[in-house]
Steps between C-alpha positions, in 0.01 A plus 500: 500500500253255349780240506509524876144544620189373336318737271177649628254724323571868465376674816160662473644836596748486212231408246271770625763771515650415162155557350456827686616828341785654696296813555229297674730321746517602861839553659452173689412306185793631299731433794380140521555448129849649514589275794366194319694575181814579700471163671471309173797684353711444813424127495606474137818688592601252775397732784258281692516708817393815314234302314353377826503845657335654195224241485446544872456873438251430223319254722469763769310714251283211380475257792192324364658398169539118525718461189738769621510337841581161346775649286647686798501173697693332219757778495533492878582129488742541208675789676511324836293765679371276777291756691319617187444145374342399831281810512376454145447127546287577806292751303456266204391217729258730684341584167442130438736485203790315657712254305767246594773766498318732741426212738858377492614855573280518809600148607869590490432824686319309774790253527745788518310663786424175683126551454406132490127558510528723195736255333246221548228715347704573188614139478135394491416752228794378293380143548155601374657619174616145430808615309767472769420162648843360425652737759234490773642206703827691539320820599282303742805340661666834571170637631476197729850566631401858579163429658578160656153381402617197304804282434704677228671182387168323461390768255808465280362209304436443131279236345638274224502678168533848650847550355508879527383499859747224588785718373412781742414270789831313476691827540290637782513185713864558606432872542209420731694239697771758556243757611368244750850446637523142369848554359600137442178430313542820299853401401379160386211655306739737325729214389308377191453859381867591487571316177225649283560750218776751566309810600257326734773284651701809589193668651424194711864469610499862613180448699628179659840649577347811658271286715784279622728797564230672700461180705873507578583203276786664316671191359176364355420839351839521331459152357163580345634829365777329305539595134652760271193713438575852626190504720619186677853640532361815658279304740793278605710807568229634729459171686877456537520839669228400746207671331170387353457560126175618348260250355319339793122457478366466854208744540155514337594821318820345368308186403241692299774711344690189394186346351423811297860528380493140380168556322642815339802307373284220364261739327791695358620190320158470333509870401203587723677827577205692645415257778867411540590861580204528735604188690862616523401847620265355761782273616717808549218668694462219753866383512719793390823322594437224246764588241360253250185711472698811410701309239180369341344847505809646335499234227132556424532878492808485280324261262208744492723788393531658845877488578501794742223341706690171486813666637296656781372153593854362513596785734278334763729196532742525792871487422530232769241271339627177341340610174694827493750375239216412264335833575821687429543330163139572403522863605830558321359344184192723511710811557719413201192433284381851586844643419547601862857378468658704777244374750551141391878519532477678837266228626723206408815687603356558848418129525847400381666730754275407791634303793472128434462542122577188301598401149145535375490865607826571320373319190186713497713811523704388202187408306348838574807678370511285186133573427570871461854471376 
């Protein structure tokens, strides 16, 4: 578990109880210790949900233990337990021991609920930390869209030399223009971003295509969605049938979710897995339909030796999402790595036999059979 969440000191209750003879323990104390140990074992055994529940039980028996509370918060984030993460973040902040992760958790929760006063409060506390300044203009712009207290586009600016900020700003400008209903300007702002590195180009094409399709500009959407990547093929199929594919970023919650997903991906490349997983999980909290977040979460969990938790994350991606083909491949690969061969073959067979299945689905079915053959 230490590969996934940052290590914190052994909870006071555990230290105290370990040093206490079993005969001297109260029923409550021994129960807390058993729950704590059960949680650590469950986490090591790729059972993050049980780990979280066990630590929550231990915390209920020792609510004043700050180290236990911090560890439980880390497990809640890693396991994707949004309600528990928010509750613990609130308690940690109330105790005056908040950190960037707890403040980001409460910021995303406020965005999710449309509590813009609360969101502004947590934005200000994050700003006071001084460690997230590169993302604040984007957060401020989406807050401005929600509150109508400032011009969102005027906030999406980066000074010369702010390369990292410029990267995020350049992506959120077309998102924001689309959210403001300025479709032509959004299309033009998307244009220079469609030829960047493969993964980002595809993500931007999906967002632009979804925006144009939603605006009733089918032909333009299909043109932007050109290409052989399976996500683009899926999105084109949806647009051709008169639908709107997933991928649009037009609300404050979706904007914050997209920002956090991008940060998670960038941090993942630098092996900052703890904060990367936190950012990806928070993205899924505030924008649960963002498939990219779930794919990032799954990659990070798998890399951290948590394949079952990774598979559970992939289960959150809709079969109608443009990224479903990528999700299917990732899930089948994880199932095979865990020797859950029957499940892997059943998964790809169902995709191959589904209505509208293409050559890629059939190829995956054949690959799945060859892997166990």
